[in-house]
C-alpha positions in Angstrom: 0.3 -0.1 0.0 3.2 2.3 0.4 4.0 2.1 -2.9 0.3 2.7 -4.4 0.1 5.6 -1.7 3.4 6.9 -3.5 2.2 6.6 -7.0 -1.4 8.1 -6.3 0.1 11.7 -7.0 0.8 10.6 -10.2 -2.5 8.6 -11.0 -4.2 12.2 -9.9 -2.2 14.5 -11.9 -2.8 12.1 -14.8 -6.5 12.3 -14.7 -6.7 16.0 -14.0 -4.0 17.7 -16.4 -4.7 15.7 -19.6 -3.6 16.1 -23.3 -2.7 18.1 -24.9 -1.9 20.6 -22.6 -0.3 17.8 -20.6 2.4 15.1 -22.0 1.8 11.8 -20.7 4.6 8.8 -20.9 5.1 5.4 -19.6 8.2 7.0 -17.5 6.7 10.4 -16.7 4.1 13.1 -17.0 4.5 16.7 -17.3 2.6 20.1 -17.7 3.3 23.3 -18.5 0.1 25.5 -17.4 2.8 28.9 -17.4 1.3 30.1 -13.7 3.8 31.4 -11.6 3.8 28.3 -9.1 5.7 24.9 -9.2 2.5 22.8 -9.2 1.5 24.7 -12.6 4.8 23.5 -14.2 5.4 19.8 -13.1 7.1 16.4 -14.0 6.1 13.4 -12.1 9.2 10.4 -12.9 8.0 6.9 -12.2 11.3 5.7 -12.5 14.3 7.3 -11.1 16.4 4.5 -12.7 15.8 6.0 -16.1 18.0 9.1 -16.7 16.9 9.6 -20.3 13.3 9.7 -18.7 14.4 12.2 -16.3 16.4 14.2 -18.8 13.2 14.6 -21.0 10.8 15.1 -18.1 12.8 17.8 -16.6 14.2 19.8 -19.8 11.0 21.7 -20.9 10.7 22.7 -17.4 14.2 24.2 -17.2 13.6 26.0 -20.6 10.4 27.5 -19.5 12.1 29.6 -17.0 9.2 29.5 -14.9 8.8 27.9 -11.4 9.0 24.1 -11.4 9.2 20.9 -9.7 10.2 17.5 -10.6 8.4 14.6 -8.3 9.7 11.2 -8.2 7.3 8.7 -6.9 9.8 5.8 -6.6 12.6 7.8 -4.6 15.2 9.4 -6.0 18.8 7.4 -7.0 22.0 9.6 -6.8 22.0 9.5 -10.2 18.5 11.2 -10.7 19.2 13.6 -8.1 22.7 14.6 -9.8 20.7 15.1 -13.2 18.3 17.4 -11.7 21.0 19.2 -9.9 22.8 19.8 -13.2 19.6 21.6 -14.6 19.5 23.9 -12.0 17.1 22.4 -9.6 17.3 22.5 -6.1 16.7 19.4 -3.5 13.6 20.1 -1.5 13.2 16.8 0.5 10.8 14.3 0.7 6.9 15.1 0.3 5.0 12.6 2.7 2.5 10.2 1.4 0.4 8.6 4.2 -2.0 5.4 3.9 -5.0 5.8 6.6 -7.4 3.2 7.9 -10.9 4.7 7.4 -12.4 2.3 9.6 -10.3 3.8 11.9 -10.9 7.5 11.8 -12.4 9.4 14.7 -15.4 11.4 14.0 -15.4 15.1 12.8 -18.3 17.3 12.6 -18.7 20.8 11.2 -19.5 23.8 14.0 -23.0 25.6 14.2 -23.3 27.8 10.7 -21.4 25.8 8.4 -22.9 23.2 5.9 -21.3 20.3 3.8 -21.9 20.3 0.2 -20.9 18.1 -3.0 -19.7 20.4 -5.8 -20.6 20.4 -9.5 -19.6 22.7 -12.5 -20.6 26.1 -12.9 -20.8 29.0 -10.6 -20.2 26.8 -7.4 -17.2 25.5 -9.4 -16.0 28.6 -9.6 -16.0 29.5 -5.9 -14.5 26.2 -5.2 -11.5 27.1 -7.1 -11.4 30.8 -5.9 -11.4 29.6 -2.3 -8.9 26.7 -2.7 -6.7 29.6 -4.7 -7.1 31.9 -1.4 -6.6 29.2 1.0 -3.5 27.7 0.0 -2.8 30.4 -1.6 -2.4 29.4 -5.3 -2.6 31.4 -8.7 -6.2 31.5 -9.7 -5.7 30.1 -12.8 -3.9 27.3 -11.6 -6.7 26.3 -9.0 -9.2 26.4 -11.5 -7.2 23.9 -13.6 -8.1 21.5 -10.7 -12.0 22.9 -10.6 -14.8 20.9 -11.5 -15.4 23.1 -14.3 -11.9 22.0 -15.9 -11.9 18.6 -14.6 -15.3 17.6 -14.9 -17.5 16.6 -12.4 -19.5 13.6 -12.5 -21.9 13.9 -9.7 -22.4 10.2 -9.4 -21.8 8.8 -6.0 -18.9 6.5 -7.5 -17.4 9.1 -9.7 -13.6 8.8 -9.7 -13.3 12.4 -9.2 -15.6 14.2 -7.0 -15.4 17.8 -5.4 -16.4 18.8 -1.9 -16.8 22.5 0.1 -17.8 23.7 3.4 -19.9 26.4 3.1 -20.4 29.7 5.7 -23.9 31.8 4.7 -23.9 30.0 1.1 -20.0 30.7 0.6 -17.0 28.6 0.2 -14.6 28.6 2.7 -13.1 25.3 2.9 -12.5 22.9 0.0 -11.5 19.1 -0.6 -11.4 16.8 -3.7 -11.7 12.9 -3.7 -9.8 10.8 -6.3 -10.7 7.2 -6.2 -8.0 5.0 -8.0 -6.1 2.0 -7.5 -8.5 1.0 -5.2 -7.1 3.9 -2.8 -9.4 7.0 -2.0 -6.9 10.3 -2.2 -7.6 13.2 -0.4 -6.4 16.2 -2.8 -6.8 20.3 -2.3 -7.7 20.8 1.4 -7.8 24.6 1.8 -9.5 26.6 4.3 -9.8 30.4 4.2 -7.8 32.3 6.5 -10.6 34.0 8.9 -12.0 30.4 8.9 -9.2 28.4 10.0 -9.0 26.8 13.8 -12.7 25.3 13.6 -11.9 22.2 12.2 -13.1 22.6 8.7 -9.8 21.2 7.1 -10.3 17.9 9.2 -14.0 17.6 8.0 -13.0 18.4 4.3 -10.4 15.8 4.8 -12.6 13.2 6.6 -15.8 13.5 5.1 -14.7 12.4 1.7 -12.9 9.2 3.0 -16.3 8.4 4.9 -18.0 8.9 1.6 -15.8 6.6 -0.2 -15.9 4.0 2.6 -19.8 3.6 1.6 -18.1 2.6 -1.7 -16.4 0.1 -0.5 -12.9 1.8 -0.2 -11.0 0.8 3.2 -7.7 2.9 2.9 -7.3 6.5 2.2 -4.4 8.4 0.9 -3.3 12.1 2.0 0.2 13.7 0.9 1.9 16.7 2.0 
């Protein structure tokens, strides 16, 4: 499960960032959105023992001159580290991926005045993206690329990608996204507006989608930070 948890980010990015905007290859995927944020100009390398794939994935990022990141889901070999260092990338260490037993999760609730909602495209999809951008923060254009409007929001109970919001007075103040893939329930895009932090909204936006997945038969959740 640990290896599958680490790979879940690659699966998720491939599902969200699609060709022709993104390049999908067996050894890597890469997207260059032009947004001034590393997650908008990113490559995910699946095999660090393939230096040609590493160079092919990272080369256009280097040439773009934009903030960029190269992620290795299978760990970083010494050769891969030297390859990207020679291209000007700095080692930022490990990004943890955590697998959790959904059955063992504690209960979470929203405080009075807040409501939980499944989100579709349109106005509520734009509100979801705006809140996600403000909560992280991210460039608004990049947040929109992760939104129900860009990805598509199938509202079926077993849809592979689902979007959720916490609402206060009808306004989106916290967000999360559930990605069901490879038998695991991945949680992404958890953010809370600064004025609403410290009230358990982020915990609920993380746990409640996993409970939704549990009803579909999923037993393991994946979170990355």
